[in-house]
C-alpha positions as CSV (number, residue, x, y, z in Angstrom):
1,N,-121.2,-42.3,-3.2
2,N,-120.3,-45.8,-4.4
3,T,-117.9,-48.1,-2.6
4,F,-115.5,-50.2,-4.7
5,T,-113.6,-53.0,-2.9
6,G,-110.9,-55.2,-4.4
7,G,-110.4,-56.0,-8.0
8,S,-107.8,-54.8,-10.5
9,T,-109.7,-51.7,-11.6
10,G,-112.5,-49.6,-10.0
11,V,-113.8,-47.4,-12.9
12,Q,-112.7,-47.1,-16.5
13,L,-113.7,-44.1,-18.6
14,L,-113.0,-44.4,-22.3
15,N,-113.7,-41.4,-24.5
16,S,-116.3,-40.1,-22.1
17,S,-117.3,-37.0,-20.2
18,S,-118.4,-38.4,-16.9
19,I,-118.6,-37.4,-13.2
20,V,-116.9,-39.6,-10.7
21,D,-117.5,-37.9,-7.3
22,S,-117.4,-38.8,-3.6
23,N,-116.7,-42.5,-4.1
24,T,-114.6,-44.8,-1.9
25,F,-112.1,-47.2,-3.4
26,A,-110.5,-49.8,-1.0
27,G,-107.9,-52.3,-1.9
28,V,-108.2,-51.9,-5.7
29,G,-105.3,-52.2,-8.1
30,V,-106.0,-49.0,-9.9
31,A,-109.0,-46.9,-8.8
32,V,-109.7,-44.9,-12.0
33,I,-108.5,-45.3,-15.5
34,C,-109.5,-42.7,-18.1
35,R,-108.5,-42.5,-21.7
36,A,-109.4,-39.6,-24.1
37,S,-111.7,-38.4,-21.3
38,G,-113.0,-35.0,-20.3
39,S,-114.4,-36.3,-17.0
40,N,-114.5,-34.7,-13.6
41,L,-112.8,-36.9,-10.9
42,T,-113.5,-35.2,-7.6
43,N,-113.6,-35.7,-3.9
44,N,-112.9,-39.5,-4.0
45,V,-111.2,-41.4,-1.2
46,I,-108.8,-43.8,-2.8
47,G,-106.8,-46.7,-1.3
48,A,-105.0,-48.5,-4.1
49,T,-102.3,-51.0,-4.4
50,S,-100.7,-49.9,-7.8
51,A,-102.0,-46.5,-8.8
52,G,-104.8,-44.1,-7.8
53,I,-105.7,-42.4,-11.0
54,V,-104.3,-43.1,-14.5
55,C,-105.3,-40.8,-17.3
56,D,-104.0,-40.8,-20.9
57,G,-105.4,-38.2,-23.3
58,G,-108.2,-35.7,-22.9
59,A,-108.8,-32.8,-20.5
60,P,-110.0,-34.2,-17.2
61,R,-110.5,-32.2,-14.0
62,I,-108.9,-34.0,-11.1
63,E,-109.6,-32.2,-7.9
64,G,-110.0,-32.8,-4.1
65,N,-109.2,-36.5,-4.1
66,D,-107.5,-38.2,-1.1
67,V,-105.2,-40.8,-2.5
68,R,-103.0,-43.4,-0.7
69,V,-101.1,-46.0,-2.7
70,V,-99.3,-49.0,-1.3
71,S,-96.7,-49.1,-4.0
72,G,-96.4,-47.3,-7.3
73,E,-97.6,-43.8,-8.2
74,A,-100.6,-42.0,-6.9
75,L,-101.5,-40.1,-10.1
76,V,-100.1,-40.9,-13.6
77,L,-101.2,-38.4,-16.2
78,S,-100.0,-38.5,-19.8
79,N,-100.8,-36.7,-23.1
80,L,-103.3,-34.4,-21.4
81,D,-104.3,-31.1,-23.0
82,R,-105.7,-28.2,-20.9
83,A,-106.4,-30.4,-17.8
84,I,-106.8,-29.1,-14.3
85,V,-105.2,-31.0,-11.4
86,R,-105.5,-29.3,-7.9
87,G,-106.1,-30.0,-4.3
88,N,-105.4,-33.7,-4.3
89,D,-103.8,-34.9,-1.1
90,L,-101.4,-37.7,-2.1
91,H,-99.9,-38.2,1.4
92,G,-96.4,-38.0,0.1
93,G,-97.1,-40.1,-3.0
94,T,-95.9,-39.3,-6.6
95,L,-97.8,-37.3,-9.2
96,R,-96.2,-37.9,-12.6
97,V,-97.2,-35.8,-15.6
98,V,-95.8,-36.8,-19.0
99,G,-96.1,-35.1,-22.3
100,S,-99.0,-32.9,-21.2
101,H,-100.2,-29.3,-21.0
102,L,-102.1,-28.4,-17.8
103,L,-104.0,-25.3,-17.2
104,E,-103.5,-25.6,-13.5
105,L,-101.6,-27.8,-11.1
106,A,-101.9,-27.2,-7.3
107,A,-100.1,-29.9,-5.3
108,V,-100.8,-31.0,-1.8
109,D,-98.2,-33.2,0.1
110,S,-97.0,-34.6,-3.3
111,A,-93.8,-35.5,-5.0
112,V,-94.5,-34.0,-8.5
113,I,-92.6,-35.0,-11.6
114,L,-93.2,-32.9,-14.7
115,Q,-91.7,-34.7,-17.6
116,D,-91.8,-33.0,-21.0
117,S,-94.8,-31.1,-19.8
118,T,-95.9,-27.4,-19.3
119,V,-98.2,-25.8,-16.7
120,D,-99.9,-22.4,-16.9
121,R,-100.5,-22.0,-13.2
122,L,-98.4,-23.9,-10.7
123,T,-98.8,-24.0,-6.9
124,L,-96.9,-26.2,-4.4
125,D,-97.7,-26.4,-0.7
126,A,-94.8,-26.6,1.9
127,A,-94.9,-30.4,1.9
128,S,-94.6,-30.8,-1.8
129,R,-91.6,-31.2,-4.1
130,L,-91.3,-30.7,-7.8
131,E,-88.8,-32.0,-10.4
132,I,-88.9,-30.7,-14.0
133,R,-87.4,-33.2,-16.5
134,W,-86.9,-33.0,-20.2
135,T,-86.1,-35.8,-22.6
136,V,-83.0,-35.1,-24.7
137,R,-81.4,-37.1,-27.5
138,I,-77.8,-36.5,-28.2
139,R,-76.4,-37.0,-31.7
140,A,-72.8,-37.1,-32.7
141,V,-71.9,-36.1,-36.2
142,E,-68.8,-35.5,-38.4
143,P,-68.1,-31.9,-39.5
144,G,-70.0,-32.7,-42.7
145,G,-73.1,-33.9,-40.8
146,A,-72.6,-37.7,-41.2
147,A,-73.6,-39.8,-38.2
148,L,-70.8,-40.9,-35.8
149,A,-71.5,-44.4,-34.4
150,G,-69.9,-45.8,-31.3
151,A,-69.0,-42.4,-29.8
152,T,-69.1,-42.0,-26.0
153,V,-71.4,-39.3,-24.7
154,I,-71.1,-37.9,-21.2
155,V,-73.4,-35.2,-19.8
156,H,-72.8,-33.0,-16.7
157,D,-75.2,-30.6,-15.1
158,S,-74.2,-27.1,-13.9
159,P,-73.3,-28.3,-10.4
160,G,-70.9,-30.7,-12.1
161,S,-72.8,-34.0,-11.4
162,L,-72.5,-36.7,-14.0
163,V,-76.1,-37.3,-15.2
164,F,-75.7,-39.4,-18.3
165,V,-73.3,-41.8,-19.9
166,G,-74.1,-43.5,-23.2
167,A,-72.9,-44.5,-26.6
168,T,-74.2,-43.5,-30.1
169,G,-75.8,-46.0,-32.4
170,A,-75.6,-46.4,-36.2
171,N,-77.7,-43.2,-36.6
172,G,-75.4,-41.2,-34.4
173,F,-78.1,-40.9,-31.6
174,T,-77.8,-42.1,-28.0
175,T,-80.8,-43.6,-26.2
176,P,-82.9,-40.7,-24.8
177,A,-81.5,-39.0,-21.7
178,L,-84.0,-37.8,-19.1
179,L,-82.4,-34.6,-17.6
180,T,-83.7,-33.0,-14.4
181,T,-83.4,-29.2,-15.1
182,E,-85.0,-27.8,-11.9
183,V,-86.0,-28.9,-8.4
184,R,-88.4,-26.9,-6.2
185,G,-89.4,-27.6,-2.6
186,G,-89.3,-26.1,0.8
187,G,-89.4,-22.6,-0.6
188,S,-86.2,-23.0,-2.6
189,V,-85.5,-23.5,-6.3
190,E,-82.4,-25.4,-7.5
191,T,-81.6,-25.0,-11.2
192,R,-79.3,-27.5,-12.9
193,N,-79.0,-25.6,-16.2
194,P,-76.9,-25.4,-18.3
195,F,-75.7,-28.9,-19.3
196,T,-72.4,-29.8,-20.9
197,F,-72.6,-32.5,-23.6
198,E,-69.2,-34.1,-24.2
199,V,-68.7,-36.5,-27.1
200,S,-65.5,-38.4,-27.7
201,T,-64.3,-41.0,-30.2
202,Q,-61.0,-42.5,-31.1
203,G,-60.6,-39.8,-33.6
204,G,-61.7,-36.6,-31.9
205,R,-63.5,-34.9,-29.1
206,A,-66.0,-32.0,-28.8
207,A,-68.2,-30.5,-26.1
208,V,-71.3,-28.3,-26.2
209,T,-72.9,-26.4,-23.3
210,M,-76.5,-25.3,-23.6
211,M,-79.7,-24.6,-21.6
212,I,-82.4,-27.3,-21.7
213,T,-85.9,-25.9,-21.5
214,S,-87.9,-28.3,-23.7
215,Q,-87.8,-31.7,-25.2
216,T,-85.0,-31.5,-27.8
217,D,-82.1,-33.0,-29.8
218,V,-78.6,-31.9,-29.1
219,V,-76.2,-32.2,-32.0
220,V,-72.4,-32.3,-31.3
221,A,-70.0,-32.1,-34.3
222,V,-66.8,-33.8,-33.6
223,P,-63.9,-32.3,-35.6
224,A,-61.5,-34.5,-37.6
225,P,-58.0,-34.7,-36.1
226,N,-55.8,-31.8,-37.1
227,P,-53.1,-33.1,-39.5
228,W,-50.9,-30.0,-39.1
229,P,-49.0,-31.0,-35.9
230,M,-48.0,-34.2,-37.6
231,I,-47.0,-32.4,-40.8
232,V,-44.9,-30.0,-38.8
233,L,-43.3,-32.8,-36.8
234,V,-42.5,-34.8,-39.9
235,S,-41.0,-31.7,-41.6
236,A,-38.9,-31.0,-38.6
237,A,-37.7,-34.6,-38.6
238,M,-36.8,-34.5,-42.2
239,T,-34.9,-31.2,-41.7
240,L,-33.1,-32.7,-38.8
241,T,-32.3,-35.8,-40.8
242,A,-30.8,-33.8,-43.6
243,S,-28.7,-31.7,-41.3
244,L,-27.1,-34.8,-39.7
245,G,-25.0,-35.3,-42.8
246,A,-23.9,-38.3,-44.7
247,A,-24.6,-40.7,-41.8
248,F,-28.4,-40.0,-42.1
249,A,-28.6,-39.0,-45.7
250,T,-29.9,-42.3,-47.0
251,E,-33.7,-43.0,-47.3
252,R,-33.4,-45.9,-44.9
253,S,-31.9,-43.6,-42.2
254,R,-34.6,-41.0,-42.7
255,F,-37.3,-43.6,-42.5
256,A,-35.8,-45.0,-39.3
257,L,-35.9,-41.6,-37.7
258,L,-39.4,-40.8,-38.8
259,S,-40.5,-44.2,-37.5
260,L,-39.4,-43.2,-34.1
261,L,-41.0,-39.7,-34.2
262,I,-44.4,-40.4,-35.8
263,P,-45.4,-43.2,-33.4
264,L,-44.4,-40.8,-30.5
265,Y,-46.8,-38.1,-31.8
266,T,-49.5,-40.7,-32.4
267,R,-49.2,-42.2,-29.0
268,L,-49.4,-38.9,-27.2
269,S,-52.4,-37.7,-29.3
270,K,-54.2,-41.0,-28.9
271,D,-53.9,-41.0,-25.1
272,K,-55.3,-37.5,-25.0
273,V,-58.2,-38.3,-27.3
274,L,-59.1,-41.5,-25.5
275,E,-58.9,-40.0,-22.0
276,S,-62.6,-39.0,-21.8
277,Y,-63.7,-42.0,-23.9
278,N,-62.2,-44.6,-21.6
279,R,-63.0,-42.8,-18.4
280,G,-66.7,-42.9,-19.4
281,R,-66.3,-46.7,-19.9
282,V,-64.7,-47.1,-16.5
283,Y,-67.4,-45.1,-14.8
284,Q,-70.2,-46.9,-16.6
285,Y,-68.8,-50.3,-15.7
286,V,-68.5,-49.5,-12.0
287,A,-72.0,-48.0,-12.0
288,L,-73.4,-51.2,-13.4
289,N,-71.1,-53.4,-11.2
290,P,-70.9,-51.8,-7.8
291,G,-68.0,-53.3,-5.8
292,A,-66.0,-54.2,-8.9
293,H,-62.3,-54.7,-8.1
294,F,-59.3,-53.6,-10.1
295,N,-58.5,-56.8,-11.9
296,G,-62.2,-57.4,-12.8
297,I,-62.4,-53.9,-14.4
298,L,-59.1,-54.5,-16.2
299,A,-60.3,-57.8,-17.7
300,A,-63.8,-56.5,-18.6
301,L,-62.6,-53.4,-20.4
302,D,-59.4,-54.9,-21.9
303,M,-57.4,-51.9,-20.7
304,N,-53.7,-51.7,-19.7
305,N,-52.8,-51.3,-16.0
306,G,-51.4,-47.7,-16.2
307,L,-54.4,-46.3,-18.2
308,L,-56.9,-47.9,-15.8
309,V,-55.0,-46.6,-12.7
310,Y,-55.0,-43.1,-14.2
311,H,-58.7,-43.0,-15.0
312,L,-59.7,-44.4,-11.6
313,E,-57.5,-41.8,-9.9
314,V,-59.2,-39.0,-11.9
315,L,-62.7,-40.3,-11.2
316,H,-61.8,-40.6,-7.5
317,R,-60.3,-37.1,-7.4
318,E,-63.3,-35.6,-9.2
319,G,-65.7,-37.1,-6.6
320,L,-67.4,-39.6,-9.0
321,L,-66.0,-42.8,-7.5
322,R,-65.1,-44.0,-4.0
323,S,-63.2,-47.2,-3.0
324,R,-62.3,-49.3,-0.1
325,S,-60.1,-52.3,0.7
326,E,-61.8,-55.6,1.3
327,G,-59.3,-58.3,2.0
328,M,-56.9,-58.6,-0.9
329,Y,-59.1,-56.4,-3.2
330,R,-59.8,-52.7,-3.6
331,R,-63.4,-52.3,-4.6
332,F,-64.9,-49.3,-6.4
333,Y,-68.4,-47.7,-6.1
334,T,-70.0,-44.6,-7.6
335,T,-70.4,-41.9,-5.0
336,D,-74.2,-42.3,-5.1
337,T,-73.9,-46.0,-4.2
338,V,-73.8,-46.9,-0.6
339,P,-71.3,-49.8,-0.1
340,P,-72.6,-52.7,2.1
341,P,-71.4,-52.4,5.7
342,I,-68.4,-54.6,6.8
343,L,-69.2,-56.4,10.1
344,E,-66.8,-57.2,12.9
345,N,-65.9,-60.7,11.5
346,G,-65.1,-59.2,8.1
347,T,-68.2,-60.3,6.3
348,T,-70.6,-57.8,4.7
349,E,-74.3,-57.5,5.0
350,A,-74.7,-58.8,1.4
351,Q,-72.6,-61.8,2.2
352,L,-74.7,-62.6,5.2
353,R,-77.8,-62.5,2.9
354,V,-76.2,-65.0,0.6
355,L,-75.1,-67.2,3.4
356,K,-78.5,-67.2,5.0
357,A,-80.1,-68.2,1.7
358,I,-77.6,-71.1,1.2
359,Q,-78.3,-72.3,4.8
360,E,-82.0,-72.3,4.2
361,M,-81.7,-74.0,0.7
362,P,-78.7,-76.3,0.8
363,G,-77.7,-77.5,-2.6
364,I,-78.9,-74.4,-4.4
365,T,-77.1,-73.3,-7.6
366,Q,-75.7,-69.9,-8.4
367,K,-78.4,-69.2,-11.0
368,E,-81.1,-70.1,-8.5
369,L,-79.5,-67.9,-5.9
370,S,-79.3,-65.0,-8.4
371,R,-83.0,-65.2,-9.1
372,F,-83.9,-65.6,-5.4
373,L,-81.8,-62.7,-4.1
374,G,-82.2,-60.4,-7.2
375,L,-78.4,-60.1,-7.6
376,R,-76.3,-60.1,-10.8
377,Q,-74.5,-63.4,-11.2
378,S,-71.2,-61.5,-11.4
379,T,-71.8,-59.8,-8.0
380,L,-73.1,-63.1,-6.5
381,A,-70.0,-65.0,-7.7
382,Y,-67.8,-62.6,-5.8
383,Q,-69.8,-63.0,-2.6
384,I,-69.7,-66.8,-2.9
385,D,-66.0,-66.8,-3.5
386,R,-65.5,-64.7,-0.4
387,L,-67.7,-66.9,1.8
388,T,-65.9,-70.0,0.4
389,A,-62.5,-68.5,1.2
390,M,-63.7,-67.8,4.8
391,G,-64.8,-71.4,5.2
392,Y,-68.5,-70.7,5.4
393,V,-69.6,-72.3,2.1
394,A,-68.8,-75.5,0.4
395,A,-69.2,-76.1,-3.4
396,E,-69.9,-79.5,-5.0
397,K,-70.0,-80.0,-8.7
398,Q,-72.7,-82.3,-10.0
399,G,-72.6,-82.7,-13.7
400,R,-72.4,-79.2,-15.3
401,K,-73.8,-77.5,-12.2
402,V,-72.2,-76.4,-9.0
403,H,-74.3,-76.7,-5.8
404,Y,-73.6,-74.8,-2.6
405,S,-74.2,-75.6,1.0
406,S,-73.0,-74.1,4.3
407,R,-70.2,-75.7,6.2
408,K,-71.3,-77.1,9.6
409,D,-68.0,-75.8,11.1
410,G,-68.7,-72.3,9.9
411,T,-69.8,-69.8,12.5
């Protein structure tokens, strides 16, 4: 029955078995922090700015709390063993459980994320939603088991959505991928198993499809290129050369013919092998640089025109990318990115934000604008170029810096 107002933390429980019951927390950063604790946290009314209850380790009982959080997550629970979490009304807030084993979880009006965790008894009310996620590391190896560095890894779930793109390091592993295997809510269950793990290098390609039901490593062996097609092609070329008679009987003539045929085989094989590899690079670049235009992608990835056009067409056809014309450019976005709207005068909402900031802070530099607006400098540079071309912004170089101001004749 205590009241805690303000401050960064209301109560801290360190390696203790305490009872925290029927208290009121108002305007605190984090209401309760418990570590290696077997405490009972019950029937508290929590109004927090960052998190309601944060527990790491132990087996607490967290029950009947009313939690409202301004930003952040209502309950953050990690490394718990045999804990009980039930009847906490989070008012739509997030309950995140990481690396834990719960005896019981009964959610009320909560967005529940189970990450690398198990629950013996699980109950969701009609207003709650659950996502089950598992951490997976993907390793690319040669047939003999040696690590393959620099391989491109692409992961799709069973509905066909692209859920991970990455590259392997020196040990053959990617950075960990967090895969959502199941979503429950509103009386329905959506499974996203099995997952397909595709690994490609400049020397080969392989794919593995498997169910993910726990934290695990997925190892994909990429076979070495098959030399037999080339051997057959070379043998056929030599036979053809011999049959052409005296005109092609010399070693120089045979070499000339083989020089034409072998690069032809290599070129076709290489295009096929690189198809998935480069497509992953294109998708990843657009995902990190929404609104990138063709020439920008071309320069960044050092790819020839025809190959880039091909991969963009495939990604567009498969529903992974969308595009639209903006002036003289065609800009590309991933399908889960909403492009900024184009207004009647041809400017976008993002450009209006940039213009407003320049009007309010005349003489500002691009770096300062980037920090102020939270935009990448590459994205910001495009917006400034467009505004300058439309006559809204003027640039003035002073020393090594360029300062921007709005034109008085711009409308």
